[in-house]
C-alpha positions as a printed Julia matrix, in Angstrom:
421×3 Matrix{Float64}:
 -76.05  -50.53  132.11
 -77.69  -49.15  135.24
 -74.45  -47.4   136.28
 -74.1   -45.74  132.85
 -77.7   -44.55  132.94
 -77.22  -43.0   136.37
 -74.0   -41.31  135.23
 -75.68  -39.91  132.12
 -78.54  -38.48  134.15
 -76.14  -36.88  136.62
 -74.01  -35.31  133.86
 -77.09  -33.87  132.13
 -78.23  -32.34  135.4
 -74.8   -30.85  136.05
 -74.62  -29.31  132.57
 -78.1   -27.85  132.98
 -77.14  -26.4   136.33
 -73.97  -24.82  134.98
 -75.89  -23.31  132.09
 -78.54  -21.9   134.39
 -75.98  -20.55  136.85
 -74.04  -18.75  134.13
 -77.18  -17.45  132.42
 -78.5   -15.85  135.6
 -75.51  -14.42  137.5
 -76.26  -12.39  140.56
 -74.93   -8.99  141.46
 -76.12   -5.42  141.49
 -74.62   -3.08  138.92
 -73.98    0.53  139.89
 -73.29    2.58  136.77
 -71.09    5.49  137.73
 -70.82    7.73  134.66
 -68.82   10.89  135.05
 -70.13   14.18  133.68
 -68.62   14.97  130.3
 -68.07   18.13  128.31
 -70.73   19.13  125.77
 -70.38   17.23  122.47
 -69.65   19.31  119.37
 -70.77   18.6   115.8
 -70.14   20.56  112.61
 -72.13   19.78  109.48
 -70.02   20.49  106.39
 -72.15   20.88  103.26
 -70.96   20.85   99.67
 -72.68   23.77   97.89
 -70.75   23.46   94.63
 -72.44   23.83   91.23
 -73.02   20.08   90.86
 -75.53   20.19   93.72
 -78.06   21.62   91.2
 -78.49   18.14   89.66
 -82.1    16.89   89.87
 -81.6    13.2    90.66
 -82.82   12.7    94.24
 -86.5    11.77   94.36
 -87.29   14.16   91.5
 -85.66   17.15   93.15
 -82.23   18.69   93.33
 -79.47   17.48   95.58
 -79.45   20.9    97.24
 -83.15   20.69   98.03
 -82.67   17.26   99.6
 -79.8    18.58  101.72
 -81.83   21.6   102.9
 -84.78   19.41  103.87
 -82.47   17.05  105.77
 -80.84   19.95  107.6
 -84.17   21.46  108.64
 -85.42   18.16  110.06
 -82.13   17.4   111.79
 -81.99   20.87  113.35
 -85.45   20.32  114.83
 -84.36   17.01  116.37
 -80.85   17.96  117.58
 -80.42   17.11  121.31
 -80.23   20.14  123.58
 -76.79   19.17  124.91
 -75.16   19.1   121.46
 -73.3    22.21  120.3
 -73.83   22.33  116.55
 -72.35   24.39  113.75
 -72.62   24.5   109.95
 -69.81   25.1   107.44
 -70.11   25.32  103.67
 -67.73   24.73  100.81
 -68.18   26.21   97.33
 -71.05   28.47   98.4
 -69.77   31.98   97.68
 -67.39   32.27   94.73
 -69.01   32.33   91.25
 -65.88   32.79   89.15
 -63.48   30.48   87.31
 -60.26   31.29   89.16
 -59.2    27.99   90.69
 -56.96   29.53   93.34
 -59.78   31.7    94.64
 -62.38   28.95   94.33
 -60.27   26.61   96.44
 -60.43   29.03   99.35
 -64.21   29.15   99.24
 -65.22   27.71  102.6
 -67.06   29.62  105.3
 -68.77   28.97  108.6
 -72.48   29.49  108.0
 -73.46   29.0   111.65
 -70.92   28.97  114.53
 -70.51   25.9   116.75
 -72.41   26.52  119.95
 -75.84   26.42  121.55
 -78.3    25.93  118.73
 -80.81   28.6   117.74
 -82.95   26.49  115.42
 -84.71   29.42  113.74
 -81.48   31.27  112.99
 -79.75   28.13  111.71
 -82.66   27.26  109.4
 -82.73   30.8   108.03
 -79.02   30.56  107.21
 -79.48   27.22  105.41
 -82.38   28.62  103.36
 -80.08   31.2   101.72
 -77.75   28.61  100.17
 -77.53   28.29   96.38
 -75.26   25.85   94.48
 -72.36   27.97   93.27
 -68.73   27.07   92.94
 -65.85   24.68   93.46
 -65.4    21.66   95.78
 -62.57   22.46   98.25
 -63.1    19.49  100.59
 -59.54   19.49  101.98
 -59.54   23.16  103.01
 -63.05   22.82  104.46
 -61.98   19.88  106.65
 -58.99   21.84  107.97
 -61.22   24.78  108.85
 -63.87   22.52  110.4
 -61.26   20.86  112.61
 -60.23   24.33  113.8
 -63.89   25.22  114.45
 -64.16   22.24  116.82
 -60.79   22.75  118.5
 -60.74   22.87  122.29
 -62.7    21.04  124.97
 -62.75   17.4   126.03
 -66.17   16.35  124.7
 -66.99   14.32  121.62
 -66.15   16.1   118.36
 -67.58   15.03  115.02
 -67.57   16.4   111.48
 -70.36   15.25  109.16
 -69.36   15.92  105.54
 -72.05   15.83  102.83
 -70.77   15.99   99.25
 -71.69   14.85   95.76
 -68.29   14.94   94.09
 -64.54   14.73   94.33
 -62.37   17.48   95.71
 -61.44   19.86   92.86
 -58.58   21.52   94.71
 -55.72   19.04   94.42
 -52.87   18.67   95.31
 -54.3    19.22   98.8
 -55.6    15.64   99.1
 -58.55   15.51  101.53
 -57.51   11.96  102.44
 -54.13   13.24  103.6
 -55.85   16.06  105.46
 -57.98   13.52  107.34
 -54.88   11.48  108.19
 -53.15   14.6   109.52
 -56.17   15.36  111.71
 -56.14   11.79  113.05
 -52.37   11.9   113.66
 -52.79   14.89  115.98
 -54.66   12.61  118.4
 -57.42   15.15  118.97
 -60.19   12.52  119.05
 -62.1    14.04  116.15
 -64.21   11.75  113.93
 -65.2    12.53  110.34
 -68.29   10.83  108.9
 -69.01   11.23  105.18
 -72.15   10.96  103.09
 -72.07   10.75   99.3
 -75.06   12.02   97.31
 -75.42    9.73   94.27
 -71.6     9.42   94.04
 -69.49    7.86   91.32
 -66.73    5.36   92.08
 -63.98    7.98   92.52
 -66.09   10.1    94.86
 -67.05    7.02   96.86
 -63.4     5.99   97.23
 -62.35    9.46   98.35
 -65.14    9.88  100.89
 -64.52    6.36  102.23
 -60.83    7.14  102.65
 -61.61   10.33  104.6
 -63.92    8.46  106.97
 -61.56    5.5   107.45
 -58.66    7.78  108.36
 -60.45    9.04  111.49
 -62.49    5.98  112.42
 -65.68    7.43  110.95
 -68.28    5.97  108.63
 -69.15    6.42  104.95
 -72.73    6.21  103.64
 -73.97    6.38  100.07
 -77.29    8.25   99.83
 -79.8     8.25   96.98
 -83.04    9.33   98.69
 -84.19   12.22  100.88
 -85.27   10.03  103.79
 -81.94    8.21  103.8
 -80.07   11.51  104.03
 -82.26   12.86  106.83
 -82.1     9.64  108.84
 -78.35    9.24  108.53
 -77.44   12.83  109.41
 -79.81   12.61  112.39
 -78.19    9.38  113.57
 -74.71   10.89  113.41
 -75.73   14.0   115.35
 -77.45   11.87  118.0
 -74.4     9.62  118.23
 -72.3    12.6   119.26
 -74.5    12.97  122.35
 -73.83    9.4   123.48
 -71.41    9.2   126.43
 -67.95    8.15  125.32
 -65.15    6.86  127.52
 -61.84    8.45  126.59
 -58.93    6.0   126.93
 -56.06    7.06  129.18
 -52.54    5.99  128.25
 -50.82    4.06  131.04
 -47.62    2.04  131.27
 -47.84   -1.23  133.18
 -44.89   -2.49  135.22
 -43.05   -5.81  135.34
 -44.06   -6.36  138.99
 -47.03   -5.49  141.17
 -44.93   -3.41  143.58
 -43.98   -1.06  140.74
 -47.4    -1.07  139.04
 -49.42    2.13  138.47
 -52.53    2.57  140.62
 -55.69    2.68  138.51
 -59.22    3.87  139.21
 -62.4     3.12  137.27
 -61.82    3.95  133.62
 -60.54    2.85  130.23
 -56.78    2.49  129.74
 -54.47    1.76  126.83
 -51.01    0.26  126.9
 -48.71   -1.87  124.74
 -47.55   -5.38  125.59
 -44.71   -7.2   123.9
 -44.86  -10.86  122.93
 -45.05  -13.21  125.97
 -44.72  -10.22  128.3
 -46.38   -9.65  131.7
 -47.88   -6.27  132.57
 -48.97   -5.37  136.12
 -51.47   -2.79  137.39
 -52.93   -2.08  140.86
 -56.5    -1.31  141.91
 -57.8    -0.51  145.41
 -61.07   -2.28  146.27
 -62.93   -1.09  149.36
 -65.12   -3.42  151.47
 -68.55   -3.84  149.91
 -67.25   -3.02  146.43
 -66.72   -5.25  143.41
 -63.86   -5.06  140.93
 -64.75   -5.76  137.31
 -61.89   -5.82  134.86
 -61.52   -6.82  131.22
 -58.64   -6.73  128.79
 -58.33   -6.89  125.0
 -55.08   -7.43  123.13
 -54.97   -6.72  119.4
 -52.74   -8.72  117.05
 -51.78   -5.75  114.87
 -49.25   -7.81  112.91
 -48.89  -11.36  111.61
 -48.64  -13.83  114.49
 -48.42  -17.58  114.74
 -51.7   -19.43  115.38
 -52.73  -20.81  118.76
 -52.29  -18.07  121.33
 -53.96  -16.86  124.5
 -54.47  -13.96  126.89
 -54.6   -14.27  130.68
 -55.95  -11.73  133.18
 -55.29  -12.51  136.86
 -56.36  -10.76  140.06
 -53.66  -11.4   142.69
 -53.08  -10.22  146.26
 -49.98   -8.16  147.05
 -48.52  -11.35  148.56
 -48.88  -13.26  145.28
 -51.97  -15.37  146.04
 -54.28  -15.69  143.03
 -57.85  -14.56  143.7
 -59.55  -15.13  140.36
 -58.56  -15.29  136.72
 -60.0   -14.91  133.23
 -58.45  -16.41  130.12
 -59.17  -16.76  126.43
 -57.54  -18.58  123.53
 -57.4   -17.89  119.79
 -56.31  -19.67  116.66
 -55.56  -16.84  114.25
 -59.09  -16.22  113.01
 -59.56  -12.98  114.91
 -57.48   -9.83  115.32
 -58.51   -9.18  118.94
 -58.73  -11.52  121.91
 -60.47  -10.51  125.15
 -61.16  -11.82  128.63
 -62.37  -10.49  131.98
 -62.94  -11.18  135.66
 -64.97  -10.09  138.69
 -63.83   -9.89  142.3
 -66.18   -8.76  145.11
 -64.77   -7.55  148.4
 -67.03   -8.56  151.3
 -68.49   -5.98  153.66
 -66.61   -5.33  156.9
 -67.99   -4.69  160.38
 -65.18   -2.2   160.87
 -66.16    1.15  159.36
 -62.48    2.1   159.12
 -61.45   -1.09  157.32
 -58.85   -0.25  154.67
 -59.24   -0.96  150.98
 -57.57   -4.07  149.59
 -54.92   -3.57  146.93
 -55.54   -6.01  144.07
 -52.81   -6.63  141.52
 -53.98   -7.18  137.94
 -51.62   -9.18  135.75
 -52.03   -9.25  131.96
 -49.98  -11.81  130.03
 -50.12  -13.29  126.56
 -48.77  -16.26  124.61
 -48.48  -14.59  121.21
 -45.44  -15.39  119.09
 -44.25  -13.47  116.07
 -44.3   -14.98  112.63
 -41.03  -15.19  110.72
 -39.62  -11.8   109.81
 -42.2    -9.84  111.88
 -40.97   -7.1   114.21
 -41.74   -7.64  117.88
 -41.53   -3.97  118.84
 -43.42   -1.89  119.67
 -45.72   -4.1   121.69
 -49.24   -5.0   120.67
 -52.07   -2.59  121.57
 -53.71   -3.44  124.89
 -56.98   -2.01  126.21
 -57.84   -2.46  129.89
 -61.2    -1.6   131.42
 -61.43   -1.2   135.2
 -64.7    -0.67  137.02
 -65.18   -0.63  140.81
 -68.89   -0.73  141.63
 -71.17   -1.53  144.56
 -70.86   -5.21  145.38
 -73.67   -7.8   145.48
 -75.45   -8.78  148.7
 -73.34  -11.91  149.09
 -70.01  -11.02  147.62
 -68.38  -14.35  148.51
 -70.5   -16.14  145.92
 -69.55  -14.17  142.83
 -65.92  -15.11  142.36
 -66.79  -18.81  142.24
 -66.75  -19.45  138.5
 -68.97  -16.4   138.02
 -72.03  -18.35  139.16
 -72.98  -16.12  142.11
 -76.28  -17.24  143.61
 -76.53  -19.8   140.84
 -74.69  -22.12  143.22
 -77.97  -22.67  145.07
 -79.6   -23.72  141.83
 -76.58  -25.82  140.94
 -76.8   -27.71  144.24
 -80.52  -28.27  143.88
 -80.2   -29.57  140.32
 -77.31  -31.87  141.23
 -79.43  -33.43  143.99
 -82.39  -33.74  141.63
 -80.14  -35.29  138.99
 -78.78  -37.8   141.49
 -82.27  -38.79  142.66
 -83.46  -39.03  139.06
 -80.53  -41.34  138.29
 -81.32  -43.57  141.28
 -85.0   -43.69  140.35
 -84.23  -44.49  136.72
 -81.88  -47.27  137.8
 -84.46  -48.74  140.17
 -87.14  -48.73  137.45
 -84.77  -50.33  134.96
 -83.83  -53.0   137.48
 -87.51  -53.71  138.21
 -88.24  -54.06  134.5
 -85.4   -56.55  134.1
 -86.66  -58.58  137.1
 -90.19  -58.67  135.64
 -88.79  -59.74  132.26
 -86.84  -62.58  133.82
 -89.88  -63.75  135.8
 -92.06  -63.84  132.7
């Protein structure tokens, strides 16, 4: 009994120490964010005749849109280049062919003059047709060029009236060009068909759809989307891993995409200078039906094949993406001319294809590499990720051992007293 009690106390202490060590890992983080091109946003507003409807907080849909635009223009970050395009704002007639060409840039994409932009919005009056497809094509052209974030925010209250140019297909064509342009859509009191169409447009480019029924909702959502464009975004770089470290591409800090076939190994190389720390993570997406029970392994290996540290994760078919990561600090050197160490990163998986599923092309792989300033004591960090938590682990193990001995001694004394009495 005494032995079991001591063992239980020691195990509890060890678990507590591990938890504490993992919860408080050591290591300084140096965030090295590269300067990016100015983000661009174009607000595309439906000014068709249906925008006269008075069903948003007692006012017209057009009035709600104008109020939202005025407030958003006041709050637009200085670094965002913003433009405004309209659809259905100029043609009053009934000729469908002419009405479906009715899209114009109200304010050009560039440095924002808030007074001028507000004055342009104030002139709008609900007028004509709803050529969403043509407006999206023109908006994409307005944002063409540059490497910064590009976002279209479409605000509409109805379906496109200019078929057969399906705005959903237009959005898919924009996405297929790989230009990194996102379309977010907002529906003003939409019906089911409008909601489905606007959702399809957003989904095609990785954007969002929001249904709006109140002025504040419209203002808040448009403001959020404009602000989001100003957030720094890492642009993935396509890379092709090799089947051996010697042939692997050399990577620097950044986000990379690749494809990995079932049960394949992909190799990459990273140079880590003394005093720096390598942080790497990988995600593999099961973009097709796979058998349950699979895993992903990320290893950091020397050029001679010795494993330094690894990260691994397992799945059982309940998630479409599986991720893991690792950290490897390179200790400081007394030699100022000490060379960088080449670390080989190996990504492997244990996916297997379900019956009848194609195994090519490989599954999408996303690899993040970050080389930052290392912690004060780099030798600690690779040890199970505990870092300086090892000191706490040692202290708690000793305390747990002493507590077990003390508990055993007390229990033994109680038994001796019981026998005596």
